[in-house]
N, C-alpha and C positions, 0 to 999 in steps of 0.2 A: 823851423822848429825851438821853443826856446828851451835850454836847457836848466832847469833848475837846483844846480848840484849848490853852486855860492850860497842861494836862500835858505836851501834845508840845510847844509854846515854851520850856517847863520842861527837858524831857529838851535839846532840840536846842539851845538856848541852851547846856546843859554840856558838850553835845556839840563844837560847836564850839569852845567855851576850850580842852578838853581834845586836839583837835586842833590849836590853834596852841600850847599848850603842849610836845607833842608832834614837831613840827617844829622848834621853838628848842630843844630838847633833845639833838637830834642834833648840834649845834653844840658844846653846850658838854661834855656827853657821850657822846662819838660810839662810846663801845666797849659801850655797854649796849643789846643788844638780847636779846631774848627766847630761848631758846632751844627744841628741842622735847622733852627730857625723854632717859628712857633708854629705849631701843627695846624690844620685846619680847623680842628673841635675847640682848638683854646681860644676863649675872649680874650680881645687885644684892650689895653689900657694906652693909650696914644697920647701923650700930652700935646705935641703940636699937630695939628691935618698937615698930610700933604698936598700942595698944590696942587689941582687936577691935571692942567697940561704937562706937568710934571712925572705924577703918575703914569696916564699915557704913556708918556714917553718911555720911562723906562722898563714898561711893561712890552712896549714893541722892541726894545733895544735888546734886550732878554730873550724873549722869543724869536727874534731873527736872527740874533746870536747866533742860540740854539739849533734852531732850522739849518742856518747854512754852514755850521758843525755837522749835523748830522746829514747832510744830502753832500756835503762834499768826500766824506767818512765813505759814506753809503755806495756812491758810484766809482768809487776811488780801488774800493774792494773788489767790487763788481769787475772794474775794468782789470785790472792784474791777470785775470788768467789768459781775457781775451789778447791783452800787450802781450804775454807774455808767449801765447801761442802764434804768434805774428814776426816772432822774433825780434823783440822789443828785448833790449837788457841793459842794466846799467845808464849811462845819463840819459837815453836815450827814452827807457821807460820813466825815465822820473821826471824829463819833459813832458811825455806824455800824460801821466798822470797828473802832473800841473794845472795840465789843460781841462781834461776833466773833472780835475775839482771845485776849480773856477765855477763851471758849468752848474756843478753840484748845488758849490754855496748860494749861485745866483737862485736857483730852484726851490733849495731850501729854506731860504730866507726868503722870498715871496709865497712861497707857500705855508709857512708858519707867519705870517704877516695876514692874509685873508684869514687862516684860523683865529688867530689873536682878534681882528677886527670884528669876527660878527662873536665871537668869546665877549666881547668888551659892549656888545650893544644887546647882548642877553642879561649883562650881569648890572650892566647902568656904570654912573659914578663912582658908587660904593664897590664894585669889583675890582675897576684899576686902583684905586686904592688899594683896599685890602692886599690883593698881591703885589702892589709897589711896597706894601709896609713888610710884607714876609720878605720876600728877596730884599731888601734893606736889611733885613735883622736874620739872613741865612750868611752865616762867614764860609759856609763851603761852597753855597753859589757865588758868592760873591769871589771869595777866591779861584774860582773858576774863569769869572769874567776876567777880573787881573790877568791871570794867566795868557790868557786867549788874546787880548786886546795885545799884549807886551809881545807873546810870540807874531801875532799880526804885522805889529809893530817893526821888527825886526826885518820879519818876511819884506814886508815892504820896501823898504830901506836898502836889504840886501838886491833885491829885484829893481828897483829904481837906478840903483847907482852900480853894484858892481855886475848885473847883468847888460848895462847900458842901454836897455829897451825901452824907457821912461814909463808911460801912465800903464804900459802892459803889461809890463815885466814887475812892476809895482803890484801890482792886481795880484797876480799869478803870485807872487811872492808871500803877500797877505795872505791870499785863501791857503794855501797849504801853512802858514803860521798859524792861522785860525786853526784849524785843524788839528795841528801838530800838539795848540794848548791842550784840549783835551789828554794825548798821553802826559803832557808834561804833569799835567793836574791828577791824574793816576797814579804818578810815578813817585809822587811829591806826596800824597797820600800813605803809599806805600814805605817809602822813606820815613814817615813821619812814625810809621808804625814800628816797623824793626827797630828803628834808634829807640824809642820809647820801650818796647819790649828790652830792648839790651840794656837802657838805662836801667829798669827796674829789676834785671835778672840781677848788675854788680853794683846796686845801690842798697839792694833786700829790701824792694819796694814791691817786690812779686806780689801779682793779684789785683795792683790798682792802677791796673791800666786805664786810659779812658776819665781816671777819677783826682789827679797829681793836681794838687795845688802849687801855683804860683809864689814861689816866697816873700 
């Protein structure tokens, strides 16, 4: 069994650094908070169209990423009590969860790819373009994607180099890192909110949370 201690440790170290950085940035740049992007009801005034092929690629990539993350997290959560009951602990548990996580990522990504294909067939070219535009203008989604791909890259490197298991170890590390990107984003948002709350309290700007403007 491949033990994923090194990739998970590397990803966790990266996440902790990211959280600490986000907390300090709340004091340095308190007005820079992610927004939710345009809503479905808003009319979009788009100066330059997104090429159809690129729009479709971006929509597929986003959907498959979310599917891989959801599948990985879901099967891992369901597998924990089973593995625990079988006596797996510590590194052995991490190793088994890494393998299960990879399977969940593949299944989740494939399911979302099929669902996206059907959705785009129904909505046509405009549907792909509209969705791609909204994704590009959703700071929260872009942040989550960036964090997920970064932790996946860290996991890929650690799994390939530190585990010395070649491509298989890299895939296991990347799958774990992709899922940990969600944890990083949740923690990042939490630390930003805590940091802004502290900033508002001690700067005398209470009640302006989420409405601070950058100087």
